N, C-alpha and C positions, 0 to 999 in steps of 0.2 A: 756662679758660686765662687766665693773667695777661696784662695789657697790657704792651707794650714801647714805650719811647721810642726813636725812631730819628731820625737826621739825614738830611735830603735831600741828595743829592750830584749834582754835575754829571756828566753822561754825554753827551759830544758837545754837541749843541745842545739836549739835553733835560735834565730833572731826574729822578733816579731815587731809589728807596726800596728799601733792603734789608730782608729779613725774617729774623727769627731762625730757626735750624734747627728748633727744636721746633715752631714754627708751620708751617713748610713740611712737616714730617713729618705733623702733624695734618691738613693739607689734602691730603696725598698729592701734593705738588708736588716736582718736581726741575728742575734747570737745563734750560732749553729748553722747558719746558711753556708752553702758552698759558693766560692767565688772562683772566677777564672782570672789568673794573673798572666799578663802578656808583656813581653819586652818589645816595644816598638821604637826602633832607633835607640835613643838614650832615655826614653820615657817608659814608666811602668803604667800599664792600663789595667784597671780592676773592674771586672764586670760580674754581675750575678750569674752564676753558672746555670745553664739551662737544666731543667729537670729531665731526667732520662725517661724515655718511654720505651715500651717493648716494641721492637720492630717486627713486622710481619715476616714470615719465612721468605727467603730470597732477597731481602734487602740487606746490603752490606752494613757492617757496624759503623763505617765512616760516612754513611749517607749524609748526616746533618753537617759534618765538617765540609764535605764536598759542596753541599747545597749553599752553605754560608760563603764559601770561597767564590762560587759562581755568582751569588747575589751581590757580593762586594765588587766583583769584576764588572758587573753589568748594572751597577747602581743607578747611573744616570738614565739608562734606557728604561729600567723598571720604574724609576721615579716619573718619567715622562708618560708612562701608561696610566698613572693614577688619574690624570685629568682627562682621559679620553672617554 
């Protein structure tokens, strides 16, 4: 997907950024969706926020964060299991 230059705009006491419709479509985002914004080095990464689910009793609130970290840490090994 091609890059797009955008201008930051004032929204109340905040500053906002608009995204082109083709990028929104590629990310499967629509008005009102929640996104996760991460700073990775000197880049901003925008991802669709995962929908929250009710966790069973005894499962800590950070379960999915820990799971994501572990999956990223072992990405290559997990990818290798796909073809087995």
